[in-house]
N, C-alpha and C positions, 0 to 999 in steps of 0.2 A: 886180138883183132879189135879194132875200134868200131863202135856202133855209131851209125849216123842217124841224125834226126830226120824224120820224114819232111820233105819239102812241102810247104803249104802253098796252095794255089792263090790265096788272097794276098794282096799287097798292102795290108794294113801296117801302119808304122808301129814300131815296138815302143818307142818313147815319144809321147806327144809333147810338143813344145807349145804350152798354153799361151805364150806371148804372141805366137804367130796366128792364133785363131781370132777371127773377127766376129765378135758377138753382135747380133742385131740389137736394136734399141729396146724392144720388149724384154729380151733376156737380161740386158743390163738393168732395166727398171726392176725386174723381178729379183735379181740378185741384190740390188741396192735396197729393196724393201726388206729383205732378210737382214742385211747389215744394219739398217737403221733400227730394226727391232732389237738387235743385240746391243747397239749403242744406247738405246732407251733403257734397256734392262740394266746396263752398267751405270747409266746416269741416275738411276733410281737411288744409288748409294749417296750421291751428292744431294739429291732432292730430299731424301729421308733425313739426312743429317741436318740440312737447313731447316726443315720443318720441326724436327725435334729440338734444335737449338732455339728456334724462334718461339716455340711454345713453352720452353722450360722456365723462362723468366722474362721480365721486361728488359733486363740488361742483355739477355741472349737475343731477343728480338732486335734490339738496337745494334748489336754486333752484326747480325745477319743482314739487316737493312743497310748498314754502313758499308759492309763488304760488297754487297751487290751494287751499291751506288757509286763506290769509288775504286773498286779493284777491277782493272782491265781483264785479268784472267777469269775472274768470276763472271763478268759480263759475257765474255767470249764463250765460256762453258754454257751459260744460260741461253745464249743465242743459238749455240750448236744443238742443245737439247730441244729447244723450240723448233728449230729447223728440221731436225730429225723427226720430231713428232708430226709436224706438218706434212713432210714427205711421206712418212709411214701412213698417215691418215689417208692422203690422196691415193697412194698406191694400193692401200687396202680397199678403198672404194672401187678402184679399177678392178681389183681381183673379184670383188663381190659382183660387179656388173658382168664380168666375164663368166662367173658361176651361174648367173641367171640365163646366160646364153647370148649376150650381145658382145660384139667385138672379138669373136673367136676366130674370124678369118685372118689371113695374113695382113690385109689392108686395115681391118678393124683393130688388130693388135698394134700396128704401127701408129694409127691415129690415136688410140688410147694411151700409148706410151708418150706420144708428143703432148697430149693434153695433160698427162700426169706431170711432165717436166714443166710445162707452162704454169699450171696451178701451183706446183711446189715452189717455183721461183717467186711467184707472187707472195705466197705465204712466208717464204724466207725473208723477203724484203720487208714485209709488214712486221715480222718478228724482230728484224734488225732495227726498224724505226721505233718499235715499242721498247726494246731493251736499251738502245743507245739514246 
């Protein structure tokens, strides 16, 4: 005789299709804050190598400065790291402000997320002007 599973009264989906879920802007900013932190941590490998090479000798300093001055990929990585740092900083300030108690409402969260995007874009543009 076959045993049957009890029928559940709730209609929750068994497998969620994450691509069909629409995340609000504050959630995307929070997730992006974590991703930018991971990218910064990984980017430390590049930065520590460049620091070590530039401090090892005058020739090493010349190699690193020439690489950053003439290599498109190195400039792109530098701009990406500076952009991630700017976004991570602004989103971190947003989280600190929310920890203090401001912007915890739905409207405040939306406004804080918009300001985070605006300030981050400004910092990314400034980083691009500085690097390029």
